[in-house]
HTML snippet that shows the backbone in 3Dmol.js (N, CA, C, O; Angstrom):
<script src="https://3Dmol.org/build/3Dmol-min.js"></script>
<div id="view" style="width:600px;height:400px;position:relative"></div>
<script>
const pdb = `
ATOM      1  N   MET A   1       0.881  -1.155  -0.006  1.00  0.00           N
ATOM      2  CA  MET A   1       0.026   0.043  -0.073  1.00  0.00           C
ATOM      3  C   MET A   1       0.922   1.380  -0.045  1.00  0.00           C
ATOM      4  O   MET A   1       1.861   1.545   0.733  1.00  0.00           O
ATOM      5  N   ALA A   2       0.552   2.180  -0.873  1.00  0.00           N
ATOM      6  CA  ALA A   2       1.161   3.387  -0.981  1.00  0.00           C
ATOM      7  C   ALA A   2       1.247   4.270   0.285  1.00  0.00           C
ATOM      8  O   ALA A   2       0.310   4.014   1.041  1.00  0.00           O
ATOM      9  N   PRO A   3       1.901   5.024   0.656  1.00  0.00           N
ATOM     10  CA  PRO A   3       1.899   6.140   1.845  1.00  0.00           C
ATOM     11  C   PRO A   3       0.721   7.006   1.715  1.00  0.00           C
ATOM     12  O   PRO A   3       0.262   6.992   0.573  1.00  0.00           O
ATOM     13  N   ASP A   4       0.115   7.733   2.521  1.00  0.00           N
ATOM     14  CA  ASP A   4      -0.828   8.660   2.571  1.00  0.00           C
ATOM     15  C   ASP A   4       0.145   9.952   2.418  1.00  0.00           C
ATOM     16  O   ASP A   4       0.723  10.336   3.435  1.00  0.00           O
ATOM     17  N   ASN A   5       0.345  10.615   1.236  1.00  0.00           N
ATOM     18  CA  ASN A   5       0.928  11.808   1.092  1.00  0.00           C
ATOM     19  C   ASN A   5      -0.074  13.161   1.246  1.00  0.00           C
ATOM     20  O   ASN A   5       0.412  14.277   1.062  1.00  0.00           O
ATOM     21  N   THR A   6      -1.433  13.006   1.578  1.00  0.00           N
ATOM     22  CA  THR A   6      -2.106  13.926   1.663  1.00  0.00           C
ATOM     23  C   THR A   6      -1.883  14.873   2.828  1.00  0.00           C
ATOM     24  O   THR A   6      -1.657  14.332   3.911  1.00  0.00           O
ATOM     25  N   ALA A   7      -1.910  16.260   2.779  1.00  0.00           N
ATOM     26  CA  ALA A   7      -1.841  17.187   3.892  1.00  0.00           C
ATOM     27  C   ALA A   7      -3.177  16.976   4.698  1.00  0.00           C
ATOM     28  O   ALA A   7      -4.272  16.705   4.204  1.00  0.00           O
ATOM     29  N   LYS A   8      -2.863  17.163   6.121  1.00  0.00           N
ATOM     30  CA  LYS A   8      -4.005  17.349   7.092  1.00  0.00           C
ATOM     31  C   LYS A   8      -4.086  18.610   7.601  1.00  0.00           C
ATOM     32  O   LYS A   8      -2.979  19.148   7.642  1.00  0.00           O
ATOM     33  N   ALA A   9      -4.986  19.286   8.007  1.00  0.00           N
ATOM     34  CA  ALA A   9      -5.033  20.415   8.749  1.00  0.00           C
ATOM     35  C   ALA A   9      -4.280  20.519   9.894  1.00  0.00           C
ATOM     36  O   ALA A   9      -3.873  21.646  10.180  1.00  0.00           O
ATOM     37  N   SER A  10      -3.960  19.454  10.725  1.00  0.00           N
ATOM     38  CA  SER A  10      -2.717  19.214  11.606  1.00  0.00           C
ATOM     39  C   SER A  10      -1.417  19.374  11.438  1.00  0.00           C
ATOM     40  O   SER A  10      -0.628  19.607  12.353  1.00  0.00           O
ATOM     41  N   ASP A  11      -1.080  19.236  10.039  1.00  0.00           N
ATOM     42  CA  ASP A  11       0.182  19.521   9.555  1.00  0.00           C
ATOM     43  C   ASP A  11       0.659  20.701   9.558  1.00  0.00           C
ATOM     44  O   ASP A  11       1.836  21.002   9.357  1.00  0.00           O
ATOM     45  N   GLY A  12      -0.358  21.519   9.821  1.00  0.00           N
ATOM     46  CA  GLY A  12       0.221  22.921   9.936  1.00  0.00           C
ATOM     47  C   GLY A  12       0.485  23.534   8.432  1.00  0.00           C
ATOM     48  O   GLY A  12       0.507  22.767   7.469  1.00  0.00           O
ATOM     49  N   PRO A  13       0.681  24.912   8.277  1.00  0.00           N
ATOM     50  CA  PRO A  13       0.768  25.454   6.947  1.00  0.00           C
ATOM     51  C   PRO A  13       2.159  25.273   6.300  1.00  0.00           C
ATOM     52  O   PRO A  13       3.220  25.169   6.916  1.00  0.00           O
ATOM     53  N   LYS A  14       1.997  25.254   5.045  1.00  0.00           N
ATOM     54  CA  LYS A  14       3.186  24.408   4.227  1.00  0.00           C
ATOM     55  C   LYS A  14       4.094  25.480   3.854  1.00  0.00           C
ATOM     56  O   LYS A  14       3.557  26.577   3.697  1.00  0.00           O
ATOM     57  N   CYS A  15       5.154  25.419   3.704  1.00  0.00           N
ATOM     58  CA  CYS A  15       6.259  26.519   3.061  1.00  0.00           C
ATOM     59  C   CYS A  15       5.914  26.641   1.481  1.00  0.00           C
ATOM     60  O   CYS A  15       5.893  25.674   0.719  1.00  0.00           O
ATOM     61  N   PRO A  16       5.692  27.751   1.175  1.00  0.00           N
ATOM     62  CA  PRO A  16       5.495  27.903  -0.326  1.00  0.00           C
ATOM     63  C   PRO A  16       6.815  27.244  -1.247  1.00  0.00           C
ATOM     64  O   PRO A  16       7.996  27.280  -0.903  1.00  0.00           O
ATOM     65  N   SER A  17       6.240  26.608  -2.568  1.00  0.00           N
ATOM     66  CA  SER A  17       7.381  26.345  -3.156  1.00  0.00           C
ATOM     67  C   SER A  17       8.073  27.576  -3.883  1.00  0.00           C
ATOM     68  O   SER A  17       7.633  28.722  -3.791  1.00  0.00           O
ATOM     69  N   LYS A  18       9.174  27.236  -4.598  1.00  0.00           N
ATOM     70  CA  LYS A  18      10.001  28.136  -5.377  1.00  0.00           C
ATOM     71  C   LYS A  18       9.190  28.523  -6.436  1.00  0.00           C
ATOM     72  O   LYS A  18       9.218  29.701  -6.792  1.00  0.00           O
ATOM     73  N   ASN A  19       8.277  27.504  -7.147  1.00  0.00           N
ATOM     74  CA  ASN A  19       7.345  28.141  -8.349  1.00  0.00           C
ATOM     75  C   ASN A  19       6.473  29.039  -7.591  1.00  0.00           C
ATOM     76  O   ASN A  19       6.600  30.169  -8.064  1.00  0.00           O
ATOM     77  N   GLU A  20       5.631  29.025  -6.603  1.00  0.00           N
ATOM     78  CA  GLU A  20       4.722  29.887  -6.048  1.00  0.00           C
ATOM     79  C   GLU A  20       5.554  31.049  -5.882  1.00  0.00           C
ATOM     80  O   GLU A  20       4.989  32.052  -6.316  1.00  0.00           O
ATOM     81  N   ILE A  21       6.498  31.229  -5.489  1.00  0.00           N
ATOM     82  CA  ILE A  21       7.323  32.425  -5.345  1.00  0.00           C
ATOM     83  C   ILE A  21       7.640  33.189  -6.592  1.00  0.00           C
ATOM     84  O   ILE A  21       7.495  34.410  -6.660  1.00  0.00           O
ATOM     85  N   TYR A  22       8.103  32.398  -7.643  1.00  0.00           N
ATOM     86  CA  TYR A  22       8.421  32.914  -8.905  1.00  0.00           C
ATOM     87  C   TYR A  22       6.824  33.428  -9.552  1.00  0.00           C
ATOM     88  O   TYR A  22       6.746  34.445 -10.241  1.00  0.00           O
ATOM     89  N   GLN A  23       5.891  32.781  -9.303  1.00  0.00           N
ATOM     90  CA  GLN A  23       4.656  32.912  -9.827  1.00  0.00           C
ATOM     91  C   GLN A  23       3.916  34.171  -9.318  1.00  0.00           C
ATOM     92  O   GLN A  23       3.025  34.694  -9.985  1.00  0.00           O
ATOM     93  N   SER A  24       4.304  34.629  -8.142  1.00  0.00           N
ATOM     94  CA  SER A  24       3.942  35.802  -7.589  1.00  0.00           C
ATOM     95  C   SER A  24       4.741  37.062  -8.065  1.00  0.00           C
ATOM     96  O   SER A  24       4.429  38.196  -7.701  1.00  0.00           O
ATOM     97  N   TYR A  25       5.894  36.768  -8.984  1.00  0.00           N
ATOM     98  CA  TYR A  25       6.359  37.827  -9.770  1.00  0.00           C
ATOM     99  C   TYR A  25       5.833  37.860 -11.272  1.00  0.00           C
ATOM    100  O   TYR A  25       6.056  38.817 -12.013  1.00  0.00           O
ATOM    101  N   GLY A  26       5.190  36.849 -11.616  1.00  0.00           N
ATOM    102  CA  GLY A  26       5.124  36.747 -12.960  1.00  0.00           C
ATOM    103  C   GLY A  26       5.884  35.780 -13.774  1.00  0.00           C
ATOM    104  O   GLY A  26       5.959  35.698 -15.000  1.00  0.00           O
ATOM    105  N   GLY A  27       6.413  35.090 -12.885  1.00  0.00           N
ATOM    106  CA  GLY A  27       7.459  34.025 -13.682  1.00  0.00           C
ATOM    107  C   GLY A  27       8.723  34.166 -13.232  1.00  0.00           C
ATOM    108  O   GLY A  27       8.997  35.136 -12.525  1.00  0.00           O
ATOM    109  N   TRP A  28       9.711  33.200 -13.579  1.00  0.00           N
ATOM    110  CA  TRP A  28      11.103  33.052 -13.416  1.00  0.00           C
ATOM    111  C   TRP A  28      11.785  34.430 -13.800  1.00  0.00           C
ATOM    112  O   TRP A  28      12.411  35.161 -13.033  1.00  0.00           O
ATOM    113  N   ASN A  29      11.546  34.622 -15.073  1.00  0.00           N
ATOM    114  CA  ASN A  29      12.251  35.748 -15.561  1.00  0.00           C
ATOM    115  C   ASN A  29      11.852  36.954 -14.920  1.00  0.00           C
ATOM    116  O   ASN A  29      12.793  37.718 -14.704  1.00  0.00           O
ATOM    117  N   ASN A  30      10.674  37.369 -14.535  1.00  0.00           N
ATOM    118  CA  ASN A  30      10.327  38.490 -13.948  1.00  0.00           C
ATOM    119  C   ASN A  30      10.818  38.453 -12.598  1.00  0.00           C
ATOM    120  O   ASN A  30      11.099  39.543 -12.102  1.00  0.00           O
ATOM    121  N   PHE A  31      10.935  37.696 -12.091  1.00  0.00           N
ATOM    122  CA  PHE A  31      11.480  37.700 -10.812  1.00  0.00           C
ATOM    123  C   PHE A  31      12.937  37.967 -10.703  1.00  0.00           C
ATOM    124  O   PHE A  31      13.281  38.820  -9.885  1.00  0.00           O
ATOM    125  N   MET A  32      13.944  37.295 -11.487  1.00  0.00           N
ATOM    126  CA  MET A  32      15.013  37.713 -11.824  1.00  0.00           C
ATOM    127  C   MET A  32      15.171  39.116 -12.115  1.00  0.00           C
ATOM    128  O   MET A  32      15.819  39.840 -11.359  1.00  0.00           O
ATOM    129  N   MET A  33      14.621  39.544 -13.161  1.00  0.00           N
ATOM    130  CA  MET A  33      14.965  41.104 -13.607  1.00  0.00           C
ATOM    131  C   MET A  33      14.433  41.762 -12.259  1.00  0.00           C
ATOM    132  O   MET A  33      15.175  42.675 -11.898  1.00  0.00           O
ATOM    133  N   SER A  34      13.334  41.542 -11.408  1.00  0.00           N
ATOM    134  CA  SER A  34      13.124  42.653 -10.697  1.00  0.00           C
ATOM    135  C   SER A  34      14.229  42.908  -9.600  1.00  0.00           C
ATOM    136  O   SER A  34      14.298  43.909  -8.887  1.00  0.00           O
ATOM    137  N   TYR A  35      15.018  41.902  -9.594  1.00  0.00           N
ATOM    138  CA  TYR A  35      16.173  42.095  -8.796  1.00  0.00           C
ATOM    139  C   TYR A  35      17.505  42.338  -9.698  1.00  0.00           C
ATOM    140  O   TYR A  35      18.613  42.087  -9.223  1.00  0.00           O
ATOM    141  N   GLY A  36      17.372  42.760 -10.815  1.00  0.00           N
ATOM    142  CA  GLY A  36      18.417  43.329 -11.704  1.00  0.00           C
ATOM    143  C   GLY A  36      19.319  42.004 -12.099  1.00  0.00           C
ATOM    144  O   GLY A  36      20.496  42.169 -12.420  1.00  0.00           O
ATOM    145  N   PHE A  37      18.853  40.954 -12.072  1.00  0.00           N
ATOM    146  CA  PHE A  37      19.725  39.784 -12.373  1.00  0.00           C
ATOM    147  C   PHE A  37      19.416  39.297 -13.794  1.00  0.00           C
ATOM    148  O   PHE A  37      18.247  39.393 -14.168  1.00  0.00           O
ATOM    149  N   LYS A  38      20.359  38.770 -14.652  1.00  0.00           N
ATOM    150  CA  LYS A  38      20.425  38.056 -15.459  1.00  0.00           C
ATOM    151  C   LYS A  38      20.341  36.646 -15.610  1.00  0.00           C
ATOM    152  O   LYS A  38      21.418  36.098 -15.375  1.00  0.00           O
ATOM    153  N   GLY A  39      19.305  35.782 -15.963  1.00  0.00           N
ATOM    154  CA  GLY A  39      19.148  34.630 -15.890  1.00  0.00           C
ATOM    155  C   GLY A  39      20.193  33.584 -16.444  1.00  0.00           C
ATOM    156  O   GLY A  39      20.336  32.420 -16.068  1.00  0.00           O
ATOM    157  N   TYR A  40      20.899  34.269 -17.434  1.00  0.00           N
ATOM    158  CA  TYR A  40      22.385  33.164 -17.835  1.00  0.00           C
ATOM    159  C   TYR A  40      23.659  33.561 -17.267  1.00  0.00           C
ATOM    160  O   TYR A  40      24.655  33.165 -17.873  1.00  0.00           O
ATOM    161  N   GLU A  41      23.843  34.327 -16.131  1.00  0.00           N
ATOM    162  CA  GLU A  41      24.683  34.695 -15.564  1.00  0.00           C
ATOM    163  C   GLU A  41      24.717  33.757 -14.364  1.00  0.00           C
ATOM    164  O   GLU A  41      23.825  34.002 -13.552  1.00  0.00           O
ATOM    165  N   PRO A  42      25.677  32.549 -13.986  1.00  0.00           N
ATOM    166  CA  PRO A  42      25.544  31.743 -12.892  1.00  0.00           C
ATOM    167  C   PRO A  42      25.513  32.545 -11.617  1.00  0.00           C
ATOM    168  O   PRO A  42      24.544  32.408 -10.870  1.00  0.00           O
ATOM    169  N   ASP A  43      26.475  33.359 -11.307  1.00  0.00           N
ATOM    170  CA  ASP A  43      26.173  34.140 -10.243  1.00  0.00           C
ATOM    171  C   ASP A  43      25.018  34.758  -9.813  1.00  0.00           C
ATOM    172  O   ASP A  43      24.651  34.856  -8.642  1.00  0.00           O
ATOM    173  N   ASP A  44      24.369  35.235 -10.948  1.00  0.00           N
ATOM    174  CA  ASP A  44      22.930  36.072 -10.662  1.00  0.00           C
ATOM    175  C   ASP A  44      21.981  35.073 -10.274  1.00  0.00           C
ATOM    176  O   ASP A  44      21.116  35.350  -9.443  1.00  0.00           O
ATOM    177  N   VAL A  45      22.082  33.564 -10.965  1.00  0.00           N
ATOM    178  CA  VAL A  45      21.302  32.802 -10.693  1.00  0.00           C
ATOM    179  C   VAL A  45      21.309  32.222  -9.211  1.00  0.00           C
ATOM    180  O   VAL A  45      20.335  31.931  -8.518  1.00  0.00           O
ATOM    181  N   LYS A  46      22.644  32.133  -8.913  1.00  0.00           N
ATOM    182  CA  LYS A  46      22.781  31.675  -7.266  1.00  0.00           C
ATOM    183  C   LYS A  46      22.596  32.653  -6.293  1.00  0.00           C
ATOM    184  O   LYS A  46      22.371  32.374  -5.116  1.00  0.00           O
ATOM    185  N   GLU A  47      22.691  33.925  -6.781  1.00  0.00           N
ATOM    186  CA  GLU A  47      21.885  34.792  -5.919  1.00  0.00           C
ATOM    187  C   GLU A  47      20.590  35.103  -5.884  1.00  0.00           C
ATOM    188  O   GLU A  47      19.996  35.442  -4.861  1.00  0.00           O
ATOM    189  N   GLY A  48      19.992  34.979  -7.237  1.00  0.00           N
ATOM    190  CA  GLY A  48      18.457  34.613  -7.108  1.00  0.00           C
ATOM    191  C   GLY A  48      18.029  33.544  -6.336  1.00  0.00           C
ATOM    192  O   GLY A  48      17.064  33.854  -5.638  1.00  0.00           O
ATOM    193  N   ASN A  49      18.477  32.155  -6.183  1.00  0.00           N
ATOM    194  CA  ASN A  49      18.124  31.048  -5.388  1.00  0.00           C
ATOM    195  C   ASN A  49      18.318  31.422  -4.065  1.00  0.00           C
ATOM    196  O   ASN A  49      17.444  31.087  -3.267  1.00  0.00           O
ATOM    197  N   ALA A  50      19.248  32.027  -3.676  1.00  0.00           N
ATOM    198  CA  ALA A  50      19.404  32.490  -2.176  1.00  0.00           C
ATOM    199  C   ALA A  50      18.215  33.384  -2.066  1.00  0.00           C
ATOM    200  O   ALA A  50      17.492  33.066  -1.122  1.00  0.00           O
ATOM    201  N   ILE A  51      17.930  34.092  -2.542  1.00  0.00           N
ATOM    202  CA  ILE A  51      16.643  35.327  -2.351  1.00  0.00           C
ATOM    203  C   ILE A  51      15.392  34.490  -2.359  1.00  0.00           C
ATOM    204  O   ILE A  51      14.508  34.694  -1.527  1.00  0.00           O
ATOM    205  N   VAL A  52      15.300  33.619  -3.213  1.00  0.00           N
ATOM    206  CA  VAL A  52      13.836  33.017  -3.263  1.00  0.00           C
ATOM    207  C   VAL A  52      13.672  32.100  -1.960  1.00  0.00           C
ATOM    208  O   VAL A  52      12.591  31.945  -1.393  1.00  0.00           O
ATOM    209  N   GLU A  53      15.151  31.377  -1.463  1.00  0.00           N
ATOM    210  CA  GLU A  53      14.968  30.697  -0.200  1.00  0.00           C
ATOM    211  C   GLU A  53      14.654  31.440   0.852  1.00  0.00           C
ATOM    212  O   GLU A  53      13.741  31.180   1.636  1.00  0.00           O
ATOM    213  N   THR A  54      15.480  32.498   0.915  1.00  0.00           N
ATOM    214  CA  THR A  54      14.883  33.379   2.115  1.00  0.00           C
ATOM    215  C   THR A  54      13.533  34.031   1.966  1.00  0.00           C
ATOM    216  O   THR A  54      12.941  34.326   3.005  1.00  0.00           O
ATOM    217  N   LEU A  55      13.048  34.258   0.957  1.00  0.00           N
ATOM    218  CA  LEU A  55      11.530  34.351   0.984  1.00  0.00           C
ATOM    219  C   LEU A  55      10.520  33.514   1.336  1.00  0.00           C
ATOM    220  O   LEU A  55       9.538  33.793   2.023  1.00  0.00           O
ATOM    221  N   ARG A  56      10.848  32.316   0.759  1.00  0.00           N
ATOM    222  CA  ARG A  56      10.142  31.012   1.283  1.00  0.00           C
ATOM    223  C   ARG A  56      10.187  30.771   2.917  1.00  0.00           C
ATOM    224  O   ARG A  56       9.288  30.280   3.600  1.00  0.00           O
ATOM    225  N   GLU A  57      11.221  31.156   3.272  1.00  0.00           N
ATOM    226  CA  GLU A  57      11.462  30.948   4.807  1.00  0.00           C
ATOM    227  C   GLU A  57      10.579  31.903   5.672  1.00  0.00           C
ATOM    228  O   GLU A  57       9.888  31.667   6.663  1.00  0.00           O
ATOM    229  N   GLY A  58      10.861  33.233   4.876  1.00  0.00           N
ATOM    230  CA  GLY A  58      10.040  34.339   5.671  1.00  0.00           C
ATOM    231  C   GLY A  58       8.409  34.167   5.603  1.00  0.00           C
ATOM    232  O   GLY A  58       7.641  34.549   6.486  1.00  0.00           O
ATOM    233  N   GLU A  59       8.040  33.526   4.402  1.00  0.00           N
ATOM    234  CA  GLU A  59       6.564  33.277   4.269  1.00  0.00           C
ATOM    235  C   GLU A  59       6.092  32.297   4.701  1.00  0.00           C
ATOM    236  O   GLU A  59       4.866  32.231   4.785  1.00  0.00           O
ATOM    237  N   ASN A  60       6.962  31.140   5.147  1.00  0.00           N
ATOM    238  CA  ASN A  60       6.681  29.908   6.202  1.00  0.00           C
ATOM    239  C   ASN A  60       6.423  30.629   7.343  1.00  0.00           C
ATOM    240  O   ASN A  60       5.272  30.667   7.779  1.00  0.00           O
ATOM    241  N   GLU A  61       7.472  31.303   7.980  1.00  0.00           N
ATOM    242  CA  GLU A  61       7.150  31.872   9.243  1.00  0.00           C
ATOM    243  C   GLU A  61       5.927  32.506   9.369  1.00  0.00           C
ATOM    244  O   GLU A  61       5.068  32.102  10.152  1.00  0.00           O
ATOM    245  N   ARG A  62       5.760  33.662   8.510  1.00  0.00           N
ATOM    246  CA  ARG A  62       4.702  34.303   8.491  1.00  0.00           C
ATOM    247  C   ARG A  62       3.317  33.277   8.578  1.00  0.00           C
ATOM    248  O   ARG A  62       2.384  33.773   9.210  1.00  0.00           O
ATOM    249  N   ARG A  63       3.132  32.184   8.128  1.00  0.00           N
ATOM    250  CA  ARG A  63       2.294  31.458   7.822  1.00  0.00           C
ATOM    251  C   ARG A  63       2.012  30.697   9.270  1.00  0.00           C
ATOM    252  O   ARG A  63       0.910  30.609   9.813  1.00  0.00           O
ATOM    253  N   VAL A  64       3.319  30.146   9.784  1.00  0.00           N
ATOM    254  CA  VAL A  64       3.079  29.535  11.115  1.00  0.00           C
ATOM    255  C   VAL A  64       2.669  30.505  11.976  1.00  0.00           C
ATOM    256  O   VAL A  64       1.792  30.264  12.805  1.00  0.00           O
ATOM    257  N   ASP A  65       3.202  31.599  11.886  1.00  0.00           N
ATOM    258  CA  ASP A  65       2.790  32.697  13.031  1.00  0.00           C
ATOM    259  C   ASP A  65       1.260  32.739  12.964  1.00  0.00           C
ATOM    260  O   ASP A  65       0.617  32.550  13.997  1.00  0.00           O
ATOM    261  N   ALA A  66       0.625  32.986  11.756  1.00  0.00           N
ATOM    262  CA  ALA A  66      -0.812  33.261  11.595  1.00  0.00           C
ATOM    263  C   ALA A  66      -1.517  32.070  11.965  1.00  0.00           C
ATOM    264  O   ALA A  66      -2.600  32.210  12.532  1.00  0.00           O
ATOM    265  N   ALA A  67      -1.051  30.850  11.722  1.00  0.00           N
ATOM    266  CA  ALA A  67      -1.860  29.616  12.065  1.00  0.00           C
ATOM    267  C   ALA A  67      -1.915  29.782  13.726  1.00  0.00           C
ATOM    268  O   ALA A  67      -2.993  29.711  14.316  1.00  0.00           O
ATOM    269  N   GLU A  68      -0.774  29.987  14.360  1.00  0.00           N
ATOM    270  CA  GLU A  68      -0.507  30.067  15.666  1.00  0.00           C
ATOM    271  C   GLU A  68      -1.470  31.167  16.410  1.00  0.00           C
ATOM    272  O   GLU A  68      -2.002  31.012  17.510  1.00  0.00           O
ATOM    273  N   GLY A  69      -1.572  32.322  15.549  1.00  0.00           N
ATOM    274  CA  GLY A  69      -2.677  33.315  16.150  1.00  0.00           C
ATOM    275  C   GLY A  69      -3.946  32.781  16.168  1.00  0.00           C
ATOM    276  O   GLY A  69      -4.695  33.091  17.095  1.00  0.00           O
ATOM    277  N   GLN A  70      -4.320  32.020  15.292  1.00  0.00           N
ATOM    278  CA  GLN A  70      -5.720  31.484  15.075  1.00  0.00           C
ATOM    279  C   GLN A  70      -6.147  30.537  16.269  1.00  0.00           C
ATOM    280  O   GLN A  70      -7.219  30.625  16.866  1.00  0.00           O
ATOM    281  N   VAL A  71      -5.165  29.634  16.522  1.00  0.00           N
ATOM    282  CA  VAL A  71      -5.194  28.611  17.310  1.00  0.00           C
ATOM    283  C   VAL A  71      -5.476  29.351  18.682  1.00  0.00           C
ATOM    284  O   VAL A  71      -6.478  29.090  19.349  1.00  0.00           O
ATOM    285  N   GLN A  72      -4.388  30.433  19.122  1.00  0.00           N
ATOM    286  CA  GLN A  72      -4.687  31.050  20.456  1.00  0.00           C
ATOM    287  C   GLN A  72      -5.776  32.022  20.375  1.00  0.00           C
ATOM    288  O   GLN A  72      -6.207  32.321  21.489  1.00  0.00           O
ATOM    289  N   ASP A  73      -6.350  32.604  19.393  1.00  0.00           N
ATOM    290  CA  ASP A  73      -7.529  33.053  19.381  1.00  0.00           C
ATOM    291  C   ASP A  73      -8.672  32.193  19.565  1.00  0.00           C
ATOM    292  O   ASP A  73      -9.598  32.680  20.213  1.00  0.00           O
ATOM    293  N   GLN A  74      -8.789  31.131  19.173  1.00  0.00           N
ATOM    294  CA  GLN A  74      -9.834  29.982  19.380  1.00  0.00           C
ATOM    295  C   GLN A  74      -9.964  29.489  20.949  1.00  0.00           C
ATOM    296  O   GLN A  74     -10.982  29.328  21.623  1.00  0.00           O
ATOM    297  N   GLU A  75      -8.558  29.305  21.298  1.00  0.00           N
ATOM    298  CA  GLU A  75      -8.395  29.080  22.703  1.00  0.00           C
ATOM    299  C   GLU A  75      -9.180  30.191  23.883  1.00  0.00           C
ATOM    300  O   GLU A  75      -9.867  30.089  24.899  1.00  0.00           O
ATOM    301  N   SER A  76      -8.711  31.055  23.199  1.00  0.00           N
ATOM    302  CA  SER A  76      -9.126  32.494  24.317  1.00  0.00           C
ATOM    303  C   SER A  76     -10.746  32.913  23.736  1.00  0.00           C
ATOM    304  O   SER A  76     -11.242  33.990  24.068  1.00  0.00           O
ATOM    305  N   GLY A  77     -11.382  32.079  22.973  1.00  0.00           N
ATOM    306  CA  GLY A  77     -12.678  32.296  22.732  1.00  0.00           C
ATOM    307  C   GLY A  77     -12.855  33.756  21.985  1.00  0.00           C
ATOM    308  O   GLY A  77     -13.753  34.551  22.264  1.00  0.00           O
ATOM    309  N   GLY A  78     -11.855  33.963  21.005  1.00  0.00           N
ATOM    310  CA  GLY A  78     -11.955  35.005  20.226  1.00  0.00           C
ATOM    311  C   GLY A  78     -11.581  36.492  20.744  1.00  0.00           C
ATOM    312  O   GLY A  78     -11.562  37.464  19.988  1.00  0.00           O
ATOM    313  N   GLN A  79     -11.267  36.553  22.208  1.00  0.00           N
ATOM    314  CA  GLN A  79     -11.093  37.822  22.823  1.00  0.00           C
ATOM    315  C   GLN A  79     -10.048  38.419  22.699  1.00  0.00           C
ATOM    316  O   GLN A  79      -9.082  37.762  23.088  1.00  0.00           O
ATOM    317  N   GLY A  80      -9.731  39.794  22.163  1.00  0.00           N
ATOM    318  CA  GLY A  80      -8.675  40.406  22.011  1.00  0.00           C
ATOM    319  C   GLY A  80      -8.287  40.587  20.436  1.00  0.00           C
ATOM    320  O   GLY A  80      -7.325  41.239  20.029  1.00  0.00           O
ATOM    321  N   LYS A  81      -9.170  39.923  19.682  1.00  0.00           N
ATOM    322  CA  LYS A  81      -8.703  39.656  18.120  1.00  0.00           C
ATOM    323  C   LYS A  81      -8.948  41.157  17.731  1.00  0.00           C
ATOM    324  O   LYS A  81      -9.915  41.849  18.048  1.00  0.00           O
ATOM    325  N   ASP A  82      -7.819  41.521  16.946  1.00  0.00           N
ATOM    326  CA  ASP A  82      -7.754  42.836  16.182  1.00  0.00           C
ATOM    327  C   ASP A  82      -8.119  43.965  16.884  1.00  0.00           C
ATOM    328  O   ASP A  82      -8.950  44.740  16.409  1.00  0.00           O
ATOM    329  N   LYS A  83      -7.458  44.207  18.255  1.00  0.00           N
ATOM    330  CA  LYS A  83      -7.487  45.058  19.281  1.00  0.00           C
ATOM    331  C   LYS A  83      -6.770  46.414  18.571  1.00  0.00           C
ATOM    332  O   LYS A  83      -5.798  46.359  17.817  1.00  0.00           O
ATOM    333  N   LYS A  84      -7.395  47.502  18.938  1.00  0.00           N
ATOM    334  CA  LYS A  84      -6.628  48.843  18.329  1.00  0.00           C
ATOM    335  C   LYS A  84      -6.636  49.826  19.626  1.00  0.00           C
ATOM    336  O   LYS A  84      -7.629  50.275  20.198  1.00  0.00           O
ATOM    337  N   TYR A  85      -5.526  50.001  19.878  1.00  0.00           N
ATOM    338  CA  TYR A  85      -5.568  51.048  21.071  1.00  0.00           C
ATOM    339  C   TYR A  85      -5.341  52.292  20.673  1.00  0.00           C
ATOM    340  O   TYR A  85      -5.343  53.212  21.491  1.00  0.00           O
TER     341      TYR A  85
END
`;
const viewer = $3Dmol.createViewer("view");
viewer.addModel(pdb, "pdb");
viewer.setStyle({}, {cartoon: {color: "spectrum"}});
viewer.zoomTo();
viewer.render();
</script>
């Protein structure tokens, strides 16, 4: 029997794929150009890859923080959500 690879709600938020990051810029070429990089320069490609990994990590942290905030909010019965002082 094949393993069940489906994500469950309890698995938490997923880190976005590189492709999701690229698509948010309109594709890989636009991503590279937005940072002033050339897709045919190996050093630019390395730097672009480092940036996309940093963006993925940051987005993953944001998603985890948001999910934890929802859990805390549910535990407190919705008290204190979106308070403005």
